[in-house]
C-alpha positions as CSV (number, residue, x, y, z in Angstrom):
1,M,-18.8,-5.3,-4.0
2,E,-19.4,-9.1,-4.2
3,L,-15.7,-9.8,-4.6
4,L,-14.9,-7.8,-1.4
5,R,-17.7,-9.5,0.5
6,Q,-16.5,-13.0,-0.5
7,T,-12.9,-12.1,0.4
8,V,-13.8,-10.8,3.8
9,D,-16.0,-13.9,4.5
10,H,-13.1,-16.2,3.7
11,I,-10.6,-14.5,6.0
12,E,-9.5,-17.0,8.7
13,E,-8.1,-16.4,12.1
14,V,-4.4,-17.2,12.4
15,L,-3.3,-18.9,15.6
16,I,0.2,-17.8,16.3
17,D,2.5,-20.8,17.0
18,A,-0.5,-22.8,18.3
19,T,1.6,-25.9,19.0
20,G,4.8,-24.2,20.2
21,E,6.9,-25.7,17.4
22,I,8.1,-22.4,16.1
23,Q,9.4,-21.2,19.4
24,A,11.0,-24.6,20.0
25,K,12.9,-24.3,16.7
26,F,14.2,-20.8,17.7
27,N,15.2,-22.2,21.1
28,A,17.3,-24.8,19.4
29,F,19.4,-22.1,17.7
30,A,22.8,-21.3,19.2
31,I,21.8,-17.7,19.9
32,P,20.5,-15.7,22.9
33,R,16.8,-16.0,23.3
34,G,15.1,-13.0,21.6
35,S,18.3,-11.7,20.0
36,L,16.7,-11.6,16.6
37,G,14.3,-8.9,17.8
38,R,11.3,-8.3,15.5
39,L,12.7,-10.6,12.9
40,E,11.8,-13.5,15.2
41,E,8.3,-12.1,15.8
42,L,7.7,-11.7,12.0
43,A,9.1,-15.1,11.2
44,T,6.8,-16.6,13.8
45,I,3.8,-14.9,12.2
46,Y,4.8,-16.0,8.8
47,A,5.4,-19.6,9.8
48,S,2.0,-19.6,11.6
49,I,0.3,-18.4,8.4
50,K,2.0,-21.0,6.3
51,G,1.2,-23.7,8.9
52,T,4.7,-25.2,9.0
53,V,8.1,-24.5,10.7
54,D,9.9,-25.6,7.5
55,C,8.5,-22.9,5.3
56,T,10.6,-20.9,2.8
57,I,10.2,-17.6,1.0
58,K,10.7,-18.1,-2.7
59,H,8.1,-16.0,-4.5
60,K,8.4,-12.4,-3.5
61,K,6.3,-9.6,-5.0
62,I,6.3,-5.9,-4.6
63,F,3.1,-4.1,-5.8
64,T,3.8,-0.5,-6.6
65,M,0.5,1.2,-7.0
66,A,0.4,4.5,-8.9
67,G,-2.4,7.1,-8.9
68,D,-2.9,10.8,-8.9
69,H,-4.6,12.9,-6.2
70,G,-6.9,15.8,-6.8
71,I,-5.6,17.6,-3.7
72,A,-2.4,18.3,-5.8
73,G,-4.4,21.2,-7.2
74,E,-4.0,23.0,-3.9
75,G,-0.2,23.2,-4.2
76,V,0.5,20.7,-1.4
77,S,3.4,19.1,-3.2
78,A,6.8,20.4,-4.3
79,F,6.4,18.7,-7.7
80,P,3.9,18.9,-10.5
81,Q,1.4,16.1,-11.1
82,Q,3.1,15.0,-14.3
83,V,5.8,13.5,-12.2
84,T,3.6,10.6,-11.3
85,R,3.5,9.3,-14.9
86,Q,7.3,9.9,-15.2
87,M,7.9,7.8,-12.1
88,V,5.7,5.0,-13.4
89,Q,7.9,4.8,-16.5
90,N,10.9,4.8,-14.2
91,F,9.5,1.8,-12.3
92,I,8.9,0.0,-15.5
93,E,12.4,0.6,-16.7
94,G,13.9,-0.6,-13.4
95,G,15.5,2.8,-12.5
96,A,13.7,3.6,-9.2
97,A,14.9,2.9,-5.6
98,I,12.3,0.2,-5.1
99,N,13.7,-1.6,-8.2
100,V,17.2,-1.6,-6.7
101,L,15.9,-3.0,-3.4
102,A,13.8,-5.6,-5.2
103,R,16.8,-6.8,-7.2
104,H,18.8,-7.1,-3.9
105,V,16.2,-9.4,-2.3
106,G,15.2,-11.2,-5.5
107,A,11.6,-9.8,-5.6
108,K,9.4,-9.1,-8.6
109,V,8.1,-5.5,-9.0
110,V,4.6,-5.3,-10.2
111,V,3.7,-1.7,-11.3
112,V,0.0,-0.9,-11.2
113,D,-1.9,2.0,-12.7
114,C,-4.7,2.5,-10.2
115,G,-5.6,6.0,-11.3
116,V,-2.8,8.0,-13.0
117,A,-4.2,11.2,-14.5
118,S,-3.3,10.2,-18.0
119,H,-3.9,7.1,-20.2
120,L,-1.1,4.5,-20.0
121,E,-0.8,1.5,-22.3
122,P,-0.5,-2.0,-20.8
123,Q,3.0,-3.4,-20.8
124,P,4.4,-6.7,-19.6
125,C,5.4,-5.2,-16.2
126,L,2.5,-2.8,-16.0
127,K,-1.0,-3.7,-14.9
128,I,-3.9,-1.4,-15.6
129,K,-6.5,-1.3,-12.8
130,K,-7.5,2.3,-13.4
131,I,-10.3,3.5,-11.2
132,G,-10.3,6.9,-12.8
133,L,-8.0,9.7,-14.1
134,G,-6.9,10.6,-10.5
135,T,-9.2,11.4,-7.6
136,K,-11.2,14.5,-7.1
137,N,-10.0,17.4,-5.0
138,M,-11.0,16.5,-1.4
139,M,-10.9,20.2,-0.5
140,I,-13.9,20.7,-2.7
141,G,-15.8,17.5,-2.1
142,P,-15.3,13.7,-1.7
143,A,-12.1,12.5,-3.4
144,M,-13.9,9.3,-4.4
145,T,-17.4,7.8,-4.5
146,R,-18.2,4.9,-2.3
147,K,-18.3,2.7,-5.4
148,E,-14.9,3.9,-6.5
149,A,-13.4,3.2,-3.0
150,I,-14.8,-0.4,-3.0
151,R,-13.5,-0.9,-6.6
152,S,-10.1,0.2,-5.4
153,I,-10.0,-2.5,-2.7
154,E,-11.2,-5.1,-5.1
155,A,-8.5,-4.1,-7.6
156,G,-6.0,-5.1,-4.9
157,I,-7.7,-8.4,-4.3
158,E,-7.6,-9.1,-8.1
159,L,-3.9,-8.4,-8.2
160,I,-3.2,-11.0,-5.5
161,E,-5.3,-13.6,-7.3
162,E,-3.6,-12.9,-10.6
163,E,-0.1,-13.1,-9.2
164,F,-1.0,-16.1,-7.1
165,K,-1.1,-18.2,-10.2
166,E,2.7,-18.0,-10.6
167,G,3.3,-18.2,-6.8
168,I,3.3,-15.8,-3.9
169,D,4.9,-16.3,-0.6
170,I,5.2,-12.8,0.6
171,V,4.0,-9.4,-0.7
172,A,5.1,-5.8,-0.1
173,T,2.9,-2.9,-1.2
174,G,3.7,0.8,-1.8
175,D,2.1,3.7,-3.5
176,M,3.3,6.5,-5.7
177,G,1.4,9.7,-6.7
178,I,2.1,13.4,-6.3
179,A,0.3,14.7,-3.2
180,N,0.1,11.2,-1.7
181,T,1.7,12.6,1.5
182,T,-1.3,14.8,2.1
183,T,-3.8,12.0,1.5
184,G,-1.7,9.8,3.7
185,R,-1.8,12.3,6.5
186,S,-5.6,12.6,6.0
187,A,-5.9,8.8,6.5
188,V,-3.8,9.0,9.6
189,W,-6.0,11.9,11.0
190,L,-9.2,10.0,10.2
191,A,-7.9,6.8,11.8
192,R,-6.9,8.9,14.9
193,L,-3.3,7.5,14.7
194,P,-0.2,9.3,16.1
195,W,1.2,11.7,13.5
196,E,4.7,10.2,13.8
197,Q,3.4,7.0,12.3
198,E,3.0,8.8,8.9
199,V,6.4,9.5,7.2
200,G,7.3,12.6,5.3
201,G,7.0,12.9,1.6
202,S,9.3,13.9,-1.2
203,N,10.2,17.2,0.4
204,P,9.3,17.2,4.1
205,L,11.1,20.5,4.8
206,A,9.3,22.5,2.1
207,P,6.6,25.0,2.9
208,T,4.2,22.8,1.1
209,I,4.0,20.5,4.2
210,S,2.3,23.4,6.1
211,I,-0.2,23.8,3.2
212,G,-0.9,20.1,3.4
213,I,-1.6,20.1,7.1
214,I,-3.8,23.2,6.8
215,A,-5.7,21.5,4.0
216,I,-6.3,18.4,6.2
217,F,-7.9,20.4,9.0
218,L,-10.0,22.4,6.6
219,L,-11.3,19.3,4.8
220,S,-12.2,17.8,8.2
221,D,-15.1,20.3,8.2
222,L,-16.1,19.2,4.6
223,S,-16.0,15.4,5.3
224,N,-18.8,13.3,6.7
225,Y,-16.5,10.4,7.8
226,N,-18.0,7.2,9.0
227,D,-15.9,4.1,9.2
228,E,-19.0,1.8,9.4
229,I,-20.5,2.6,6.0
230,L,-18.4,0.3,3.9
231,F,-20.7,-2.8,4.4
232,E,-24.0,-1.0,5.1
């Protein structure tokens, strides 16, 4: 908990292009104003964070976080839970789609065991940050304890600090775990976000998607959700 508190306390506000230098640099390009679309917006945010218009992106990291979900026991996925471990090995061997994309942009893939439902041995490209052997079935009770949830956040903070030693300019994150689509939809529901913001899983046309949605609305009666309890 202390690491999380310290990290939150040190988060600083970012002033987007406070001096106007970034927009001035874009205006100097021989292109129509705003023609880069969101790329221009993202570049402005990045340069504002770095504090210079002459920033570069050299050190790129992709954290691929793997963990199993207890809700898989309800049959919400088209694939068995063992596939999570198999996919972790695929990430390690460089054979997954994210590895191809990473090679294309020159990024390092960091595979992390956050809670795969089996024991994995540390490897040069695999970090062990295991919170447990998967989560509990949220149809029966809480998927995680408050302590486990906080530990999960702190594991992410630790990853950034560890990788920062060899340099980080930009980070992408992703997760892998059978039944993660159902847990993702649950998070969308709890955050009251539009459903279309949550993408489909490995088999969005399968009947299991209906099972997953039914599970979400059933678990809403089992959950005592309060987004203000984290720092109580």
